[in-house]
N, C-alpha and C positions, 0 to 999 in steps of 0.2 A: 429423507422426509421424517418429520418429527412424529413419534409414536407416544401417546399418553402412556405412562408406566401403569402396569396392572397392579392390583393389590399384592399378588405373589412377587412382583418385581420389588415393591417397597419393602416387603418383609425380608426378602434376601438381602437387600442393600443395607437394611437396618441392622442385621446381624453383624456386619463388618464395621459398623460405626462405633465411635467412642461411647462411653457411658453417658446417658442423657440424650444423645442424638436420636436413638431408636425411639425414645419417648416422644420426641418432637413429631416424628412421622405418625406415631399412633394418636397423638393428640390432634394432627391435622385432618385425619380421616377416621373419627371414632365410629364405633358400631353403636347406632342409636336405635336399633330395631325394637328394643324394649320399651322405648318411650313413645308416647302419643300426646296430641294436643288435649290439654285438659281445660282449654278456655272456650271450647266451642259453643257452650251454653251461656257465655257471658252476656249480661243485659246491657246494651249501650245506654249512654245518658239520652233521654228522649226529650221531646218537645215540652212535655208537662214539667219535667225537671228544670229545663232552661227557663221556662216561663216563670216558674217559682223563684228562680235565681234573680230574674230581672225585677220581679215584684218586691223581693227582699232588698235589692239595691236601691230601688226607688224609695222604699220606706226609710232606709238609712240615709238617703240624700235629704229627705224632708226633715229628718231629725237633726241633721248636721247643717242645715241651710245651704246645700250645695245644689245648684241649678242642673248641672249635667256633669258627666264623667267621660273623660277622653282616654281611650285605650288604644294601644298599638298591638301588632301581631305578637303572639306569644301565648302563654298558657291562660292568661286572664281573658284574651280574645276568645279563645276556644271555649273557656269556661262559660261565658255569657252568650256567645253567638254561634259556636261551632266552627267559625271560620279558621281554617288552617292555612297560614300564609306566612312568607318570610319577611324579614326586614331588609329595606334597601334604601337608596337615596330618594326613591319614589315612595312617599307615604301612602299606606293604607291604614285608615283608622276606623274605629268605632266611636260614636258619641251616644251614650246612655242618657236620656233626658229624665227629669224628675217625673214626667208623666208622658205617656204615649210610647210608640214604638221607636226602637233605636234607629240610628242612621249609620249606614257604612259608606265611607268615602274611599274611592280607589281609582287608579288610572284607568281611563277609557278602555285601553286594549286589554286590561287585566280582568275586567267585570266578568266576562263568562267563566273564567277560572275561579274567581273568588266566590261566585254564586254556587259553584259545585259543592262547597262544604257549608254554606250558610244554612243554619239549622232552625232559624226563628223567623217570624215575620219581621221585616225591616225595610226602610226606605234605602235603596242604594243610589247614590249620586257619584258621578265621575268627574274627573279633571282630565284636561289634555296635557301633552307634553310641554306646551308653552304657557300652561296655567299654573295655579297654586292650589294645592289641596286644601289648605287652610282657608283660602277665600271661599271655597265651596262649603266647608264646615261652618264658617262664620255666617254666611248667607242663611244657612238653615237654622242656626241659633237665633238670628234676628227675626225670621219668620215666626218663631215660637216664643218671642218675648224673652229670650234667655241671653241677650247680648250684654246684660250687666249683671252684677252679682258674683257669685262663686262658681268657678269651673274647676272641678277635681281632676287632677292629672294622676293617672296610674303610675306607680313608683318606678316602673322600668321604662317609661317613655323617654326617648332621646330628647335632649334639651332643644334642638332646632326646631321641633314640632310646636310646642307650646310658645316658643318665642315668635314663630310666624303667626300663630293664633293671636297672640297679644298685639301684634302689628295691626291686625285686621279689626280687633275689638279692643281698643285702648281702654275701655271702661270696665272691663271684666277684671276681676281678681283671681289669680291662679292659685289653687291651694292643693295640698297633697290629697289623694283620694283614698288614703289608707282606711279611714273610718268606714267607707263603703265597700272597697274591694276586699280588704282583709276582713271586714265584718261579715262578708258572705263566704270567702273562700276557706277561712280558718275553721268554720263549723261545717263538718262533713255530713251529708245526708245518708240515709241507709243504702242508697244506690252507689254513692261514692265508697262508702265503707266496704261494700261487697266487692267492688273491683279492686280496692287495695287488698282485700283479703285473698282474692284470686291471684294477684300478682305475688303476694307473699308465698302462697301455696306453690306457685311455679318455682320460685327461688328455692324454697326448702327441698322440693323434689329434685331439682337440678343439683343441689348440694349433695343429696343422698347418692345420686348417680355418680357424681364426680368423686366423692369420698372414696368409693370402692376402687377407683382407677388410678390413684395417685401412686407413683413409684419413685424409688431412689433415682436420682439423676435428672428428674424433671426440674425445669426452670419455671419461674412465675408465669411467663407467657404461655408455656405448655399447659399449665394447670388452667389458666384463664381461658384458653381456647376450648378446653373440655367443658368448663362451665357455660361458656356462651353457646356452644353447640347444643348443649342439653336444654338450655333455657329456650332457644329457638323452637327445638322439637316439641317442647311442652306448650308452646303457644305464646310465650312472652317474647317481647322485644328487649334485647339485652341493653342496659344502660351502662353498666360498669361491672368489671370482675377483676378486682384487685387481689393479687395473690403475693404476699410478702413473706420471704423465707429468712430465717435466722436473724442476723443483726438488722436486716431491713425491716422486720416487724417492729423494731423500736422507733420506726419513723412512721407516724400515722398514715401518710399518703405515699410512703415507699421511697425508693432509691433508684437511681439509674444503673447501679451496679447489678450485675447478674449473679444471683445465688441459686443454687440447686439443692434439691432434697437430699439429705443425708441422714444417717441414724442419729436420733435424738434431737433433730433440728426442729425448731418451731415453724409452723406455717399459719399465718394469719390471712384470712380471706374476708373480703368485703364486697358484697355482690348485690346487685339489684336489677329490676327489669320494669317494663310497663306492660299493662294489660288495659286496652281501651283508654290510654292516655294516664293511667293512675299507677303510682310506683310502689315498689318495695325496697327494703334496705335491710340486709341481714349480714352480720359478721359472725364468723367463727374461727377459733384458734385451737390447734391441736398439734400433736407430734405424729406425722403419718407413718414414719419408719422408725422401729425401735421403741423403747420406753421413754416416756417423759420424765426428765430429771426432776428431782425434788424441788429446786428452786422454781422451775416452771410450774410445777403442780401447785405450789404454795401461792404464787401470783394468780394462776388461773382461778383458784378457789376464792382469793380476795375479790377479783373482778366479779365473778359469779354473785358474790355477796353484795358488791357494789350495785349491780343491776337491781337486786331486790330492794336495797335501800332506796334507790330512786323510785321504783315502782311504788313502794309503800308511801313515799312522799307526795306522789302525784295525785292528789285528791281535788275534786271540784271545789272551787273557791279559793285554792291556794295559789300564791304568786308563783309563776313559772320558775323564777330565780331560786326559790326555796328548795326546789328539787336538786338543783346543782349544789346548793349550800349543804344539804344532807349528806350527799355523796362525799364532798371535800372534807366535812367533819369526820366521816368514817375513815377515809383514807389518811387523813392527818393523824388519827389515833394510832394507825398501824405504822406510822413513821415516814409516810410519803410527803412530797411537797416541802413546805406548805404552799397553799394557793396553787398556781399553774407551774410550780418549779418541778424539775426532773431530778431523780426518778419520781414518777407520779403521773397525774392526769393533766396533761398539758393543753387539753381542749375542753369545750363545753360538754356537759353531760348528754345533751341531745338537741335536736333541731325538729322543727315542724316539718311535715311531709304530706304530700297529696299528689297533685298533678306535677309538681316539681319535686326533685329529691330533697331540696332544702327550701322550706317555707317559713314565713313567720309564724309563730315567734319561736325562740330558742329557749332551751332549759339551760340558762346561763346566769351567772351571778348578776344581780341588779335588775333582771327582767321582771317588771311589776304587773304585767298582764296576768290576770287570774285565769286558772284553768276552768274550762267549761265543757259539758257535754258535747261531743262531736269533734273536739280538737284531737289532732293525731301527732305523735312525737316518735322520734327514735330514742332508744335508751341505750347508751354506749360509753359508759364510763371506764374506758381502757386505762391500763397502767403501762408505762413505758420505761425500760431501762436501758438508757443510751449505751451502744456498743454491745449489747447482749442479746435482749429479745424484747418483745412487747406482746401483750395479751389484750384482745379487744373482743368482747362478745356484744353484739348488737341485735336487738329485737324491738320492733315498733309495737306501739300500743295506742289505743284511742280512749278518751275519757267517756265514761257512762255516768248517769246520775248517781250510781253507787260506787263508783270508783274507776281505776284503769282496767282495761281488758287488752290482752296480748293479741297481736295478729300472728305472732309465732311464739311458740313456747321456748324459753331459754333452756339450753342443755343443763344438766346437773352434775356432770363429770367430764374431766378431760378425756377419759377413756371412752366416753360415748357422746362425742361432741355434736353429732348431727342428729 
């Protein structure tokens, strides 16, 4: 008969394992007794907030001559309606009209489940298995005199859905809904900023807990398991916990090769979670065992300075691409690159963030969207030396009328990275 091994059994077995394997067992069942949920007081997005979002969307529709906007399940559907649903070959969609309450179209047998998360007043219409969801949506649009003109399609909607709508309404013109959806979602409200701050606080606290428990012989997955366990205990839902060791840190998103912590070896971590649907994204790089070699210290200090260059450039009214330009000028002056070449910064300086880990717009060359209060970005101008190591420090900020404000304060020394 199988008997679940006790904690003592695991400790005894670990003592006989090769270096690193005992660390795996410790990471699998960490002692989380010192951590508690810090998100219990989080204020969820309420009806008033979503009502204001729809009003803003309708004002943007009028300004852009768009009669209605069609949205599929995903973060934009949650943003406007609260409906949390998956995508399949059976469409569930929302239609936001220029005036009045939205429409939800869903399969008949899914209606009760869809209503469970519906957080706004809306009309719900259903379609049967032998029917057509877009025929239902088209009929509703005709009733409201919206069967002609411009229908905005949210950028992530799968093509077969608007193609079916066009067959039903040949006189409509389908256009991108970015001016409406991005126009709303890129500008975060105080309620959204508070949830993003809380998610960041969870990630930083999980880093502090994990930092003290990293040992020689641990692999990236061992360390990631510790980080995710701490994040859950603190009340966040882990999204990712990347732990790149040594040469793998020179690859921004890692390698399949297994590396283990050794003296003077670099560890690059990139971790994030969600709280009430809003995300964090924080990266740290340090040397967990032994002393950081001078070349690593030098690059770490350069990246720390690169973060500050980006932060100083991120002013209201500045084109987002200018932030990336400022960092590349600085790095080129240090002998990196030029441009996206290695050794140097091979990716954009930052990305938008909110309900999704990566949202429009990016801090990347050529991006002309101007920064405005409420916009949120990552700031991660890493430097990568192929075959050797990489350093990435990442902290997110939001734009205020007087300039950028951090969600998490960047570290100032590789000796105190957390």
